[in-house]
N, C-alpha and C positions, 0 to 999 in steps of 0.2 A: 621971463622964463630961463633965460641963460644966468640971470643972478641966482635964481632959486636953484638950478643945477650946480652951480659953482659952490651954494652955500651946502648943500647936500653932500657934495664930494668932499669939501672940507670937513664937515661933521664926521664923515666916514674914516678920513685919515687921521684926524686929531687924536682919537684914543690910541693908535698904534704908535703915533709921535711921542706921546706922553707915556708911554709904557703901559700899554693896556694889557690884557691877559697875555702872560708868557706861558708857553708850554713845558716850563721847567719846574720840577719838583725836586726839593732838597730834603735828604734824610740824614740824621745822625750828624749835624755840623758840630765842630767844637774847634776852639783856637788853643795851641799850645800855651800854657801859662809859664812863661820863661822866668828866670832869676830877675830879681829887680834892676841889675846893672844892663841887661839886655835889652838892645834897641830893635831887635829883629825877632820875628816868631813866625808861626805858619798856621792857616786855617786848613782844615780837612773836613771832608763830607762827601756824600753820594749824590751825584747830580744825575737826574733821570729826564730825559726827553719824553714827554707825553705826547708830542705833536707828530705831524707827518712829514716834516722837514728838518734837517740839521740845524742844531743851535751852536753859538761860539759864546763862551764866556770869555770876555777880553780882559777881565780883571775884577776890581771891586773897589768901593769907597767905604771908609769908615773914620769918624771923628777920633777914633784911637790911635790913628797913625797917618803918616805923610802919604804912603802910597801902597797898593796891593797889586802885585801882578802874578799872572800864572808862571808856574815854574815846573820844569820836567826833570826827572832824576835820568842821569845818563851813565852808561857803563861803557868805558873804553879800556881795552888791554887790561882788564881786572880791576880798574879804578872807577870808583863811584863818584859821580859829581853832580852838579846842579846847573840848570841853564834856563834862563828867563826866556819865554816865548810869547809871541803876540796874542795867542789864545789857545783855549781848549776847545775841541770840536766834540760835540755829543751826537752821534748820528740819530736819526728819527727812530723812535721807539726805542733807544738805546740808553745805556747808563756810563757813567765815567765816575770810578772810585778814586778820591783824592785822600792818600793815606801817608802816614809816617814811613819814610824810607822809600816813597814813590812820588807820583806828581802831587803839587800842592799849590796852594795860594801863598805866595811869600809875603809876609807883611813887614815893611821896612818902616823905620823912623817913628817907633812907638812914642806917644807923647806922655806915657806914664806907665805905672806898673798895672799889669793884668792880674787880679787875684782869682784864686780858684773859685767857681761858682758865678763869677761877675758875668753879666749878660753884655755882650758887644753889639752895637747896631753895625749892620753890615749891609751894603747894597752892591748886589752882584750886577756886573754890566754885560748885559746879554745882546747879541745880534742874530736874527733881528728880534725886535721887541722892546728893548730899552733897558730898565732897570727892575730889579726885584729885590725888595727889602726884606731882610730877615733879621732875627736876633740869633747870636751864637755864644753858648756858654764858654768861658775861659776853663780851662782844666789842666792838671798834670799828666792826665791819661785819657784815653779814648772812652767815651761814654759805653755803658754796658747795655 
């Protein structure tokens, strides 16, 4: 009986550990298509938490780049800057808009050129929950 209960418990935990249902919806994602010489760019989107508890996006993975990190835009003494942060938090039932001139996912070490219209595989790293796989189009401007 103990083995059976242990098996049932493992089967209940396994989907969450593998990135089961994540209460995160993504709207209007896009990646800025930079000039060919650039090795950095940014991803923008609206993140909507459809769940009852806060979520954190700790970064992302993509075969198109070396690393992807959350970045906030700062304003100090009239100067605008950017700063890497460990995560973006989306409150329960809330949303976070990542946009040019504001918070975004910074993409470092591009492995090639991103052309307009190209679809980029992207995996958001979400706590709790695991990973959320999406495709993001590259573009020189925001989708309409």
